[in-house]
N, C-alpha and C positions, 0 to 999 in steps of 0.2 A: 412573637413572631420576629423572625431575625430581619434586620434592616439592610442586609447586603443585598446588591444587584448581581446579576450573572455578567452584566457588562456595563459599562459607563452609558448614560442616556446623555445625549446632547439636544439642548432645547435652543432654537433660533428666536430671534425677534423678541428679545427680552428687554423690559425697562428696569434698570436699576433707581431706586429712590430711597428716603428715609421717612420713617415714620417715628416721631418724638424721639429721634436719634438713633432708631434701630434700622439698620439696613434691610430693605425689603425688595423683592423680585415680583414683576408682574407680568403676565404673558398667558399663553394659551398652549395645551397639547392636545394630542389626539387621544380619543377615548380609551384606545389600546395601551397608550402610554400612561395616562392618568390612573389606571387599575393596578398599575404595575411599580410607579415611581414612588408610592406612599404607603403607609400602613397605619392602623389605628392602634394605638398603646392602649389597651383595655385595662380596667380598674383592677384586676387581678394580676397583673403583669409582674414577673419575678423581680422586677427592680424595685418594686414598692412604690413607684412613680407614676404607676397608670391612672387613667381616669376616664376613659371611654366605657359607655355602657355597651353590653352585647348588642349586636346589629339587629334589628326587628325586621324580619323577613317582610312582612306585610308592608310596612313603609317604604321598603325598596320596591315590591312589586307596583304599589301605587304610583311611585314615581315613574316608574318604567311605562305604566300605563299612560300617565300624564305625557311622558315623551312621544308616545305612538300618536298624540293627536296632531302631530306635525309641526310645521313652521312657526306657529304661535306658541309653542311650549318652549318658554324662555326660562333660563334658571342663572342664579347667581354663582359667582367664583369661589372653590373651594378655598379653605386656609390652611397652609402647611407651615411647619417648622423644619427649615433643611437641616437645623443641627450643626452647621458649620460645615458640612459635607458637600456645598455645591459651590462650585467656583464660576465667577462672572468674569469674562473678557470681553472688553469694548470693541468693536469692529475697527475703530480708529481714534485717535486721541481728539479728534474734533468734536466727537459725540460720545462723551466717557459714560453717559449714561444708558446706551443703547448698544446691546451686543447679546452674546449667547452664554447659556449656561451649561456647565458640565456636573452632571450628577453622578457622585461617586458611590453614594448609599441613597437608600431610601429615606424621603423625609417622612415627619409623622403628621398626620391628618388631625387637625384639631377641630375643623368645623366641615361637615359635608359628606360624613361616612353614609348616610342614607340616600344622599343625591348619587353619589358614586355607586353604591349598591346597585341602584336602580339604573344607572348609566350601564352597569355590568350587564344587568339582566337583559335590558333592551338591546345591546349589541350583539350579544349571543343569541337571542329570539330572532334578530332581523339581519345578522351579519352586515351591519352597516357600521360607520365610522362617524361620531360626532367630535366636535370641538368643545374641549373642557377648559373654561378659564380658571386661572388660579392667582392666589396672592401668596407668597411664601416669605416668612422672615429669615434672614440668613441665619441667625443664632438666637434662640431662646434657651435659656437652661430650664432643668424640669420644673423648677417651681412656679417660673415666669408663664410656662406652658400651661401649666394647671390653672393658675389664675386666671389665664386669659380665657381658657376654656369655660370656667366659672363664671365669669363675667357675661360671656356669650350666652351662655344657657340659664342663668338666672335673672340678669339686669335687663337684658333686652325683652320688650313686650311685644307680643304678635299684634296685628291691627285690629283683632276682635272681629267676631261674626258681623256685628251690625255693619261695620266700615266694609267688610268682604261683601255683605249683601248690595250695599249702596254701589260698590265699584263693577258688580256684575249684573246692575239693574237690566241692563239691554238685553241680557241674553237669560232673564229669568223673570217669569210674569209675576210671581209672588213678590219678588225684590222690588220690581217696577211700582207694583200697588202699594207696598208698603212704604216706599220712598216717597209716593205721592200722598198717602195719608199724612206725612209730616209736612211736606212742602204746599199742601192746597190750602189758602186761606179760608175756605169753607169747609174744612175737615174738622172735627171736633178734636183732634189730635195735634193739630197746627201749633198750639201753645205750649203742648206738652211732649211733643217728640224729639228726639235727638238722633241724628242720623249716625254719629261716630261711637254710639254707645256709652258715653259718659254722662251718668247721670246727675242732674242737680234738683233742688227742691222744686223748681219750676218745670224742669223738663225731665219727668222721671219714667217715660215709656220710649224703650229703645226701637229702633228700627227692627231688630231682631223680634222683640216682643210682638211687633205690628205683624211680622211675616209669620209668626206663629198664629196670630189671630186670625189672619186670613185663610190660614191652613184649616183652622178649626172651623170656621165659618163656612168654608164650602166642600171639606172633607166628605167623599162619597155622596156627592150632591150634583145634580144635573147643571147646576150654575159653575162648578168647577170646569165645565167645558166651554163657556162663554168667553169672548174675547176679553183681554185685561182690562179695557176700557169700561166694560158693561160690569165686570166684577168689583171694580173699584165704585162704580157710582151706586150698586146695591150696598157695599159695605159703608159706604158715606151714608146712605140713606138710614140703612140699619141703626148706626151709632150716633147719627144726628137725631133721630126719634128719642133715644135714650136720653141724649143731653138736654133734648128739649123738655122732656118729661121729669126729668130730676136737675134742673139747672145748678142748685145749691150744691148738692152732691156731687155733681161732675167737675164743679170750679174749686171745690175746697178739698184738697188732698190731705191736709192734715188732719181733719176732723171727720172725713168719710173716705170708707173704702171703695167708694164705688169704680174709681180708676186705678186701684191697684190691680197689679197683673194677674192675681189669682181671680179677682171678680171679673175683671174683663175676659179672660178665658173661659170661665163659665158662661158668661154672657154671649160669648161667640159660639159656644156648643148649642146652648139654648136657641140662638139666632139660626143655627143650622137648620133645626126642624122647624122652626116658625117660617123660616123662607121657602124652604121645600115645599110647604103646606099652602104657601100664599103664591107660588111660581106657577107661571102658565108656559109651558115649553113651548106652545105653538106661535105665541106672540114674544116669546123670550122676555117677560115682563114679571114683575111681581106685585100683588094688590097691597099696596102700601098701607091703605086704610086697615085693612084685615090684620096687617102685623101691629099697627099702632094700636088697635083695639086690644090687641092681645097684651101688649107691654105696658097697658095702663095698670095693672096689678102691680108692676114693681115699685109702685109708689107705697105698697102695703109693707114693704121690707125694710127694717131697720139698717141702713147703710152705715151707721156711725161707726167710728173707729173704736169705741168704749163698748160698743154692744155686742149681739153673739157672733158678729163676723170676725171679731178680734182675733181669735187664736186660729183662724182658718188661713194655712198657707201651703204652698207648693200643690204639686199634683193631687194629693188626697184632698187638699182644703178645696180644689177646684171641683172634685167629683161630687164632694158632699154639698156645695153650693150649688152646682148645677142641679142635682137632684131636689133640693128645696125651692128653687127658683120654678123649675117645672111643676112642681106641687101647688105653688102659688098662681102660677097662670093657668092651672087647669081646674 
């Protein structure tokens, strides 16, 4: 793609500074300018110095949908290389770092092509204008540009699903329930759960694991329609019954598989049926004695790490164990 502009672009209110000795410009432009003053250097660029992946249309559309949510749809600056083609002019000598940029050619887009693609979809659909923040290096050579792109896309870590669930817990009932399963001292997961998704020997159950657990426990069940506080209490009741029935197995992660994710998911699926059978929709309560009596036979299963459960893992392992537990209980 050509880096030529049909006419110079002037951008006002720019702050010039340095990052590790490199001159950078920070400012913002209208969305109409943003989609025209830069281009992506694709991996198959004729120069042999391309690096960007082909744009993913779905990711652009997803970002456009995000923007349609209104004023809460915030986004981060795009990252550019001006390639030495942009000139900075300070407004006056007393404020030498504040002025305007004159863009004589397009900059290369190092980070933000799907954000920019989503912005273009959004403004085309809504005929509106957005403000797009940017940070631009005055000059990076081709190899430096590729190196920085590689660092951004391989070294940077996403926040992870667990932390995302935690951050959105006030807008997502299951996220709120999973969070409380970790934070409440009366929860059987209190000493075993981690909010941010980083497992340790002591805290090996992530918030995302518990989110899925609640989903399995309530899937296609009348209790899914209850307030989140009641779903939390039912979840606490069910897994506390298991913990009380099998305290050694529950507390010893190394020698027993009871609190391994495959087993917990199987217990949640089994619990879905048990709770449905013991649930009275009229009074919105479950018969805890009925559930407890059914669970007694769990003690007949060998939960040891070196027993029959040793090789059960993943979704397939969960299905096998679910069937086995159901046969024991029945």
